[in-house]
C-alpha positions as CSV (number, residue, x, y, z in Angstrom):
1,M,0.0,0.0,0.0
2,P,1.5,3.4,-0.9
3,A,2.2,5.7,2.0
4,A,-0.2,8.4,0.6
5,A,-3.0,5.9,0.8
6,R,-2.2,5.4,4.6
7,G,-2.1,9.1,5.2
8,E,1.1,8.8,7.2
9,T,2.8,12.0,8.2
10,I,6.5,12.6,8.9
11,L,7.8,15.6,10.8
12,V,11.4,16.6,9.9
13,V,13.1,18.7,12.6
14,E,16.4,19.8,11.0
15,D,18.0,23.2,11.1
16,D,20.3,22.6,8.0
17,A,18.0,24.0,5.2
18,A,19.7,21.9,2.5
19,I,19.2,18.6,4.3
20,R,15.7,19.6,5.4
21,T,14.7,20.5,1.8
22,G,16.2,17.3,0.4
23,L,14.4,15.2,3.0
24,E,11.0,17.0,2.3
25,L,11.4,16.4,-1.5
26,N,12.3,12.8,-1.3
27,L,9.8,11.9,1.4
28,R,7.0,13.6,-0.6
29,L,8.1,11.6,-3.7
30,E,7.6,8.5,-1.6
31,G,4.0,9.6,-0.9
32,Y,4.4,10.8,2.7
33,R,2.7,13.9,4.1
34,V,5.7,16.0,5.2
35,L,5.9,18.7,8.0
36,S,9.2,20.5,8.8
37,A,10.6,22.7,11.4
38,A,14.1,24.3,11.7
39,E,13.8,24.9,15.5
40,S,13.0,22.8,18.5
41,A,10.1,25.0,19.7
42,R,8.4,24.8,16.3
43,G,9.0,21.1,16.1
44,L,7.4,20.5,19.5
45,A,4.4,22.6,18.5
46,L,3.9,20.6,15.3
47,A,4.3,17.3,17.1
48,R,1.6,18.4,19.6
49,E,-0.8,19.8,16.9
50,E,-0.4,17.2,14.2
51,S,0.6,14.0,16.0
52,P,2.8,12.8,13.2
53,D,3.4,9.1,12.7
54,L,7.2,9.6,12.7
55,I,9.7,12.3,13.6
56,L,13.1,12.7,12.0
57,L,15.0,14.6,14.7
58,D,18.3,16.4,14.5
59,L,20.1,16.8,17.9
60,M,21.8,20.1,17.3
61,L,19.2,22.7,16.9
62,P,19.6,26.6,17.2
63,D,17.2,26.9,20.2
64,G,18.1,23.8,22.2
65,S,19.0,20.1,22.0
66,G,16.9,17.6,20.1
67,L,17.3,15.3,23.1
68,E,15.4,17.8,25.2
69,L,12.6,17.8,22.6
70,L,12.6,14.0,22.7
71,R,12.5,14.1,26.5
72,R,9.5,16.3,26.5
73,L,7.6,14.3,23.9
74,R,8.0,11.1,25.9
75,R,7.2,12.9,29.2
76,E,3.9,13.9,27.6
77,Q,3.4,10.2,26.5
78,R,3.5,11.0,22.8
79,E,4.5,7.6,21.4
80,M,5.1,8.4,17.7
81,Q,8.2,6.8,16.2
82,V,11.3,9.1,16.6
83,L,14.4,8.6,14.5
84,I,17.4,10.7,15.5
85,L,19.3,12.0,12.5
86,T,22.6,13.6,13.6
87,A,26.3,14.1,13.0
88,R,27.0,13.1,16.6
89,A,28.3,9.5,16.2
90,L,29.7,8.9,19.7
91,E,28.4,5.7,21.4
92,S,27.4,7.8,24.5
93,D,25.2,10.0,22.3
94,K,23.5,7.0,20.9
95,V,23.0,5.4,24.3
96,E,21.5,8.6,25.6
97,G,19.1,9.1,22.7
98,L,17.9,5.5,22.8
99,S,17.5,5.6,26.6
100,L,15.3,8.7,26.3
101,G,13.0,6.8,23.9
102,A,14.3,7.2,20.4
103,D,13.3,4.3,18.1
104,D,16.4,4.5,15.9
105,Y,19.7,6.5,15.6
106,I,21.1,7.4,12.2
107,T,24.3,9.3,11.7
108,K,25.2,11.8,9.0
109,P,26.1,11.4,6.2
110,F,23.5,8.8,5.4
111,G,22.4,6.9,2.4
112,L,18.9,7.8,1.2
113,K,17.9,4.2,0.4
114,E,19.0,3.1,4.0
115,L,17.1,6.0,5.5
116,L,13.9,5.2,3.6
117,A,14.2,1.6,4.6
118,R,14.6,2.5,8.3
119,I,11.6,4.9,8.0
120,E,9.4,2.1,6.5
121,A,10.5,-0.3,9.3
122,A,9.6,2.2,11.9
123,L,6.3,2.9,10.4
124,R,5.5,-0.8,10.3
125,R,6.1,-0.8,14.1
126,E,3.9,2.3,14.4
127,R,1.0,0.7,12.4
128,L,1.1,-2.3,14.6
129,R,1.2,-0.2,17.8
130,R,-1.7,1.9,16.6
131,S,-3.8,-1.1,15.7
132,V,-4.0,-2.3,19.2
133,L,-5.8,-0.3,22.0
134,R,-4.8,-1.1,25.6
135,F,-6.7,-0.1,28.7
136,G,-5.6,-1.7,31.9
137,E,-6.0,-5.4,31.4
138,L,-8.2,-5.0,28.2
139,E,-6.6,-5.2,24.8
140,L,-8.5,-4.5,21.6
141,D,-6.7,-5.6,18.3
142,R,-8.4,-3.7,15.5
143,R,-6.6,-5.7,12.8
144,A,-7.7,-9.1,14.1
145,C,-11.0,-7.8,15.5
146,A,-10.1,-9.6,18.7
147,V,-10.4,-8.6,22.4
148,L,-8.3,-9.9,25.3
149,R,-8.8,-9.6,29.0
150,A,-5.7,-10.3,31.1
151,G,-4.3,-12.0,28.0
152,E,-7.3,-14.3,27.5
153,P,-9.5,-14.1,24.5
154,V,-13.0,-12.7,25.0
155,K,-15.8,-14.0,22.7
156,L,-17.9,-11.0,21.5
157,T,-20.7,-10.8,18.9
158,R,-20.1,-8.6,16.0
159,R,-22.3,-5.8,17.4
160,E,-20.7,-6.1,20.8
161,Y,-17.3,-5.7,19.3
162,E,-18.4,-2.7,17.1
163,L,-19.9,-1.0,20.2
164,L,-16.8,-1.6,22.3
165,R,-14.5,-0.5,19.5
166,Y,-16.5,2.7,19.0
167,L,-16.4,3.6,22.7
168,A,-12.7,2.6,23.1
169,E,-11.6,4.7,20.1
170,H,-13.3,7.7,21.7
171,P,-12.4,7.3,25.4
172,D,-13.4,9.7,28.2
173,R,-16.3,11.1,26.1
174,V,-20.0,10.8,27.0
175,Y,-22.3,9.5,24.3
176,S,-26.1,9.3,24.5
177,R,-28.0,6.1,23.7
178,D,-29.2,7.7,20.5
179,Q,-25.7,8.8,19.5
180,L,-24.4,5.2,20.0
181,L,-27.4,3.8,18.0
182,A,-26.6,6.0,15.1
183,A,-22.9,5.4,15.2
184,V,-22.9,1.6,15.7
185,W,-26.3,0.4,14.4
186,G,-26.7,3.1,11.7
187,P,-29.3,5.8,11.2
188,E,-31.8,3.4,9.6
189,Y,-32.0,1.1,12.7
190,D,-35.5,1.3,14.2
191,G,-34.7,-0.2,17.6
192,T,-34.9,1.6,20.9
193,A,-32.4,3.1,23.3
194,R,-32.9,0.1,25.5
195,T,-30.9,-1.9,22.9
196,V,-27.8,0.0,24.0
197,D,-28.4,-0.7,27.6
198,N,-28.6,-4.4,26.9
199,F,-25.4,-4.5,25.0
200,I,-23.5,-2.5,27.6
201,S,-24.8,-4.9,30.2
202,S,-23.6,-7.9,28.2
203,L,-20.1,-6.2,27.6
204,R,-19.8,-5.5,31.3
205,G,-20.5,-9.2,32.0
206,K,-17.7,-10.2,29.6
207,L,-15.1,-7.5,30.2
208,E,-15.4,-6.2,33.8
209,R,-14.3,-8.2,36.8
210,D,-17.1,-6.7,38.8
211,P,-19.9,-5.6,36.4
212,A,-21.7,-3.8,39.2
213,A,-18.7,-1.6,39.7
214,P,-17.2,-1.2,36.2
215,V,-13.7,0.1,35.6
216,H,-14.2,1.0,31.9
217,L,-17.8,1.0,30.9
218,H,-19.4,3.7,32.9
219,T,-23.0,5.0,33.1
220,V,-23.3,8.7,33.2
221,H,-26.7,9.2,34.7
222,G,-29.2,11.2,32.6
223,L,-26.7,11.4,29.7
224,G,-25.5,8.0,28.5
225,Y,-22.2,6.1,28.6
226,R,-18.5,6.7,28.7
227,F,-15.5,4.5,28.2
228,Q,-13.0,5.3,30.9
229,R,-9.3,4.7,30.1
């Protein structure tokens, strides 16, 4: 599948204009959506606003170290792939970058084919990570349409899975019964709001250790339901 069809975004944080422009051109030719920044502050702002799939990060930036940018991203629990791209080739620099949460470390000068291969490998890891939602002891694998609780498979009906997936993909938000009916059953469904109650009750029985005191599937009285992280 071409990168463009996946809609994958790469953020290049590099102060050398020639390298930055070359990376932008080649990555766009590969079909990626590319964002760029010449400074750490702008890179951090774009990472927060755009949530790119991958960041190519230089370490020596005019307004601070790329390592500090990496540290802040991981402190904020932003888990996109980060590939350090730098002239600093000392083993101690590599160890520090990887220990802070970098996913790969590439030294300049670099070969374009190798860089593209490493980017694709990192994006494969990112696709796999994003396909699985984890909340406590629950795990929802959207590629396999499978749900685990404490490592054990949970058998759900198709509609139960679709309802759980919808709520889990939009955690910490309250949805009315009518909103859930429209989103999961479709606007043409002529059932009643009680249908949602029955499915939530069934999901609690299968997923919650104590259905009477649910950890994830919460009722918000008078409003609807919320999936708690």
